[in-house]
C-alpha positions in Angstrom: 0.0 0.0 0.0 1.2 3.5 -0.7 0.3 7.1 0.3 1.2 10.4 -1.2 1.5 14.0 0.2 2.0 17.2 -1.7 2.3 18.1 -5.3 1.3 16.4 -8.5 4.9 15.4 -9.1 4.6 13.2 -6.1 1.3 11.9 -7.5 3.1 11.0 -10.8 5.9 9.3 -8.8 3.3 7.3 -6.9 1.6 6.1 -10.1 4.9 5.0 -11.6 6.0 3.3 -8.3 2.6 1.5 -8.0 2.9 0.2 -11.6 6.5 -1.0 -11.0 5.5 -2.8 -7.8 2.5 -4.3 -9.5 4.6 -5.5 -12.5 6.9 -7.1 -10.0 4.0 -9.0 -8.4 3.0 -7.0 -5.4 -0.7 -6.8 -4.6 -2.4 -3.8 -3.0 -3.7 -4.6 0.5 -5.5 -2.0 2.7 -6.3 -4.3 5.6 -3.0 -5.8 6.4 -0.2 -4.6 4.1 3.3 -6.1 4.3 4.8 -2.8 3.1 3.4 0.8 3.4 5.2 3.4 1.3 4.8 7.2 2.2 5.9 9.7 -0.5 6.3 12.8 1.6 6.3 16.6 1.1 8.2 19.4 2.8 7.1 22.5 1.1 5.7 23.9 4.4 6.1 23.2 8.1 2.5 22.0 8.1 3.3 19.4 5.4 6.1 18.1 7.6 3.8 17.8 10.6 1.2 16.0 8.6 3.8 13.4 7.4 5.0 12.9 11.0 1.4 12.3 12.1 0.7 9.9 9.3 3.8 7.9 10.1 2.6 7.7 13.8 -0.9 6.8 12.8 0.2 4.1 10.3 2.5 2.5 12.8 -0.3 2.4 15.4 -2.8 0.9 12.8 -0.3 -1.6 11.3 2.2 -2.5 14.1 3.8 -5.3 12.0 3.9 -3.5 8.7 7.2 -2.4 7.2 7.0 1.4 6.7 9.1 3.0 4.0 9.3 6.8 3.9 10.6 8.7 0.9 10.2 12.2 -0.7 11.1 15.7 0.4 10.4 15.4 4.2 12.4 12.1 4.3 15.3 13.8 2.4 15.2 16.8 4.7 15.1 14.8 7.9 17.8 12.4 6.7 20.0 15.4 5.8 19.6 17.0 9.3 19.6 13.7 11.3 16.1 14.3 12.6 14.1 11.3 11.5 11.0 10.8 13.6 10.3 7.3 15.0 8.0 4.9 13.4 9.5 4.1 10.0 11.6 1.1 9.1 13.4 2.4 6.0 14.2 6.0 4.9 14.9 6.7 1.2 15.9 10.1 -0.1 14.8 11.6 -3.4 18.0 10.5 -5.1 17.4 6.9 -4.3 13.7 6.6 -5.0 14.3 4.3 -7.9 15.7 1.7 -5.5 12.4 1.2 -3.6 11.2 -1.7 -5.8 14.5 -3.6 -5.6 14.6 -3.0 -1.8 11.1 -4.5 -1.3 11.8 -7.3 -3.7 15.0 -8.2 -1.8 13.2 -8.2 1.5 10.4 -10.4 0.2 12.7 -12.9 -1.6 15.0 -13.2 1.4 12.0 -14.0 3.7 13.1 -11.1 5.9 9.4 -10.0 6.1 6.8 -12.6 7.2 3.8 -13.2 4.9 5.6 -12.1 1.8 3.5 -11.1 -1.1 2.7 -13.7 -3.7 3.3 -12.5 -7.3 0.3 -12.2 -9.6 0.3 -12.0 -13.4 1.2 -8.6 -14.7 -2.4 -7.9 -16.0 -4.0 -8.8 -12.7 -1.6 -6.8 -10.5 -1.6 -3.7 -12.7 -5.4 -3.6 -12.8 -5.4 -3.9 -9.0 -2.9 -1.0 -8.6 -5.0 1.2 -10.9 -8.1 0.6 -8.9 -6.6 2.5 -6.0 -5.5 5.6 -7.8 -8.0 8.5 -8.0 -6.6 9.9 -11.1 -6.2 6.7 -13.1 -9.7 5.7 -12.0 -11.0 8.8 -13.8 -9.0 8.2 -16.9 -6.2 10.8 -16.2 -2.5 10.0 -15.8 0.2 12.1 -14.2 3.4 12.2 -16.2 6.5 13.6 -14.5 8.6 15.3 -17.2 11.3 16.9 -15.1 12.9 17.0 -11.7 15.0 19.5 -9.8 15.2 23.3 -9.7 18.0 25.9 -9.8 15.9 29.0 -9.2 16.3 29.0 -5.4 13.4 31.4 -4.6 14.2 32.8 -1.2 11.2 31.2 0.6 11.5 27.7 -1.0 13.2 24.6 0.5 12.5 22.3 -2.5 15.7 23.1 -4.6 17.8 21.8 -1.6 15.9 18.5 -1.5 15.1 17.5 -5.0 17.5 15.8 -7.4 19.8 17.9 -9.7 18.1 19.1 -12.9 17.0 16.1 -14.8 14.5 16.0 -17.7 12.9 12.9 -19.2 13.6 12.5 -22.9 10.6 13.0 -25.1 11.0 9.5 -26.4 10.8 8.1 -22.8 7.6 10.2 -22.1 6.0 8.8 -25.3 6.9 5.3 -24.3 5.3 5.8 -20.9 2.1 7.0 -22.5 2.1 4.2 -25.0 2.6 1.7 -22.2 -0.5 3.0 -20.5 -2.6 2.3 -23.6 -3.9 -0.8 -21.8 -5.8 1.5 -19.5 -8.6 3.7 -20.8 -6.5 6.8 -20.3 -8.0 9.9 -21.9 -5.8 12.7 -20.4 -2.1 13.0 -19.5 -1.2 15.8 -17.0 2.3 16.9 -17.4 4.0 17.7 -14.1 7.5 19.0 -13.1 9.3 20.6 -10.2 9.9 23.5 -12.6 8.7 23.3 -16.2 11.1 26.0 -17.2 14.0 23.5 -16.7 12.5 20.9 -19.0 14.9 20.1 -21.8 17.8 22.3 -20.4 19.8 19.1 -20.1 18.5 17.2 -23.1 18.2 20.0 -25.7 14.5 19.5 -26.1 11.6 22.0 -25.4 8.1 22.1 -24.1 6.6 22.9 -27.5 8.5 19.9 -29.0 7.1 17.7 -26.3 3.5 18.9 -26.8 3.8 18.4 -30.6 5.2 14.9 -30.1 2.3 13.9 -27.8 -0.3 15.3 -30.1 1.1 13.7 -33.2 2.5 10.4 -32.0 -0.1 9.3 -29.4 -3.9 9.0 -29.4 -4.3 10.6 -26.0 -7.4 12.8 -26.3 -6.3 15.5 -23.8 -3.0 17.0 -22.8 -2.7 19.4 -19.9 -0.2 20.9 -17.4 -0.5 20.5 -13.6 1.4 23.8 -13.2 3.4 25.7 -15.7 5.9 28.3 -14.3 6.1 31.9 -15.5 9.5 31.4 -17.1 8.0 28.7 -19.3 5.6 31.2 -21.1 8.2 32.2 -23.6 7.6 33.7 -27.1 8.1 30.2 -28.5 5.5 28.7 -26.2 3.0 31.5 -27.0 3.5 31.0 -30.7 2.9 27.2 -30.2 -0.3 28.0 -28.2 -1.6 30.4 -30.9 -1.0 27.8 -33.6 -2.8 25.1 -31.5 -5.6 27.2 -29.9 -8.3 25.3 -31.9 -6.9 21.9 -31.1 -9.4 20.4 -28.7 -6.8 17.9 -27.4 -4.8 20.7 -25.6 -6.4 21.8 -22.4 -6.6 25.6 -22.0 -5.8 25.7 -18.3 -2.7 27.4 -16.9 -1.9 27.3 -13.2 1.0 29.8 -13.1 2.4 30.4 -9.6 3.5 34.1 -9.4 3.5 34.4 -5.5 3.2 38.2 -5.4 2.0 41.2 -7.5 4.4 43.6 -5.9 7.8 44.2 -7.7 9.6 44.9 -4.4 8.3 41.7 -2.8 9.1 39.7 -6.0 12.7 41.0 -5.7 13.0 39.8 -2.1 11.5 36.5 -3.2 14.2 36.2 -5.8 11.6 35.5 -8.6 13.4 37.4 -11.4 10.4 38.9 -13.2 8.3 42.0 -12.9 4.6 42.7 -12.7 4.9 44.4 -16.1 6.3 41.2 -17.6 3.5 39.2 -15.9 0.8 41.5 -17.2 2.1 41.2 -20.7 2.2 37.4 -20.4 -1.3 37.0 -19.0 -2.9 39.2 -21.5 -1.2 37.4 -24.4 -2.5 34.1 -23.1 -6.0 35.6 -22.7 -5.9 37.1 -26.2 -5.2 33.7 -27.7 -8.3 32.2 -26.0 -10.6 34.4 -23.9 -12.0 31.3 -22.3 -8.6 30.0 -21.1 -8.7 29.4 -17.4 -5.8 31.0 -15.5 -5.0 30.3 -11.9 -2.1 31.2 -9.6 -0.5 30.8 -6.1 0.1 33.9 -3.9 1.9 34.2 -0.6 0.8 36.9 1.9 2.9 38.2 4.8 6.3 37.6 3.2 9.0 39.2 5.4 8.8 42.9 5.1 5.5 43.0 3.2 4.0 46.4 3.9 0.4 47.4 3.5 1.3 49.3 0.3 3.0 46.2 -1.1 0.0 44.0 -0.2 -2.3 46.5 -1.9 -0.1 46.4 -5.0 -0.6 42.6 -5.1 -4.4 43.0 -4.5 -4.7 45.6 -7.4 -2.5 43.5 -9.7 -4.7 40.4 -9.2 -7.9 42.4 -9.5 -6.9 43.8 -12.9 -5.3 40.7 -14.3 -7.0 37.9 -16.3 -6.3 35.5 -13.5 -9.5 33.8 -12.4 -8.5 31.7 -9.4 -6.1 32.3 -6.5 -4.6 29.8 -4.1 -3.6 32.0 -1.2 -0.9 30.9 1.3 0.2 32.7 4.5 4.0 32.9 4.7 5.6 30.6 7.3 9.3 30.3 8.0 11.2 27.5 6.3 14.5 26.8 8.1 17.4 26.7 5.8 16.0 29.1 3.2 17.3 32.6 2.4 14.0 34.1 3.6 14.7 32.7 7.1 17.7 34.9 7.4 16.0 37.9 5.9 13.3 37.7 8.6 15.7 39.3 11.0 16.0 42.4 8.7 12.2 43.1 8.5 9.4 43.6 11.0 7.1 40.6 10.9 3.3 40.6 10.4 1.2 39.3 13.2 -0.7 36.0 12.5 -3.9 38.0 12.7 -2.8 40.4 10.0 -1.7 37.5 7.7 -5.2 36.0 8.2 -6.8 39.4 7.4 -4.8 39.8 4.2 -5.4 36.2 3.2 -9.2 36.7 3.6 -9.2 39.8 1.5 -7.4 38.0 -1.4 -9.6 34.9 -1.0 -12.7 37.1 -1.2 -11.4 38.8 -4.4 -10.6 35.4 -5.8 -14.1 34.1 -5.2 -15.5 37.2 -7.0 -13.2 36.8 -10.0 -13.9 33.0 -10.3 -17.6 33.6 -10.2 -17.3 36.3 -12.9 -15.2 33.9 -15.0 -17.8 31.1 -14.7 -20.6 33.5 -15.8 -18.6 34.4 -18.9 -18.7 30.8 -19.9 -22.5 30.8 -20.6 -22.8 29.8 -24.3 -19.3 28.3 -24.3 -19.0 25.0 -26.3 -16.4 22.5 -25.4 -15.4 18.9 -25.5 -16.2 17.5 -22.1 -14.2 14.8 -20.3 -16.6 12.6 -18.3 -15.5 11.9 -14.8 -18.5 10.1 -13.4 -22.1 9.4 -14.2 -24.5 11.0 -11.7 -27.6 9.2 -13.0 -28.5 7.4 -16.3 -29.1 10.8 -17.9 -26.7 13.2 -16.1 -23.0 13.3 -15.6 -20.1 15.2 -14.2 -17.1 16.1 -16.4 -14.4 18.6 -17.1 -14.4 21.2 -19.9 -11.6 21.9 -22.3 -10.3 24.6 -19.9 -10.5 22.2 -16.9 -13.6 23.7 -15.3 -15.9 21.1 -13.8 -19.4 20.8 -15.4 -22.6 19.0 -14.8 -24.5 18.1 -17.9 -27.5 16.1 -19.2 -26.5 13.2 -21.4 -27.7 10.0 -22.9 -26.4 6.6 -21.7 -23.2 7.1 -23.7 -20.2 5.1 -22.3 -17.9 6.7 -19.8 -15.0 7.0 -22.3 -17.0 9.0 -24.8 -15.9 12.7 -25.3 -18.8 14.9 -26.3 -19.5 18.5 -27.0 -21.3 20.4 -24.2 -22.8 23.9 -24.3 -22.9 25.8 -21.1 -26.4 27.0 -20.2 -26.3 28.3 -16.6 -24.3 28.9 -13.5 -25.9 28.1 -10.1 -24.4 28.1 -6.6 -20.8 28.1 -8.1 -21.6 25.1 -10.3 -21.5 25.0 -14.1 -24.3 23.3 -16.0 -24.7 22.4 -19.7 -26.3 20.2 -22.3 -24.9 17.9 -25.0 -24.5 20.1 -28.1 
């Protein structure tokens, strides 16, 4: 059994690990697992606490199970000699590929009682898929790149992830083709930093997208997140050329973290609000119905009311329709930790107040965006059938939709026309 915390890169790693374990003969067992693998996150202190709690709860629930912890929290704790009790094996990010050989050795050596009996590949892979929420809905996470050299001042991830490493396009295509035995309809491309894709292989994001669209039959291709530095003139030219291709999902989660130039400088983000404004408007001009989301941090060390207002005004005027708002919290070992001594810190209450103000603005903008979709026609990706004549799906810009339908099979993509918005939900009919 395995459990994942954090980003979609971790989700992609879990899918790949589950497949490799299944192909080796391991069977998923939720009641009495021989092994329990935790892929951890360390992006915030809260994430670390949740991993610690999960280790404790897992050990309490399964006292005889062998617990293996990997991922960013594991890497951080191993590096600083601060591993919490409860786990049997610790594997850092650089050694993740050794998890399957480790468990195979333990099983074959009878070091673990009640070792798992191998199944045929088809049976075990089907079993692994049944326990993955994304694969169940016909979506597959594909990790295209690892590592980051940006070293944003608030971020611990570049210290914990592997050196910059991109997957070759040929390897990504092979992974997609290997999944053809599943009814996969969408691949979601994930990376620690999409900007770094191909820096070490000489390939580019537009080349990857072209290859997937021309050399596979996958019906939808999307990004989990795409970083601001990836929206280059070359990428925009590719998007403009492919704007009418229904297989490319018009959703861009672009984490900007602030809308104040002075805060962006302290964050070491290396772009300006002027550059961001140009980028967002170019994306929107290509497709007015493209769905743009972002991440924002409030209460960064030294953030004044004026700087916060700059962020508020920037977001209000931008084409961004969805905000994920985070309150700054210290991450030991980052540059921002040292800078905290140089600036007065906001009180927790003020951070909460600023967060609420941005969240309220985000709700207003998201509602306005949904209303703009009335009359919009899009291919819909069916997630689940509600009744015989109604279903829930995802539009071509990744917005959830409820729609009336016939008894068409789940894997059928159909055109839906948006007819109304009610209580924050989108409704439409087959068109």
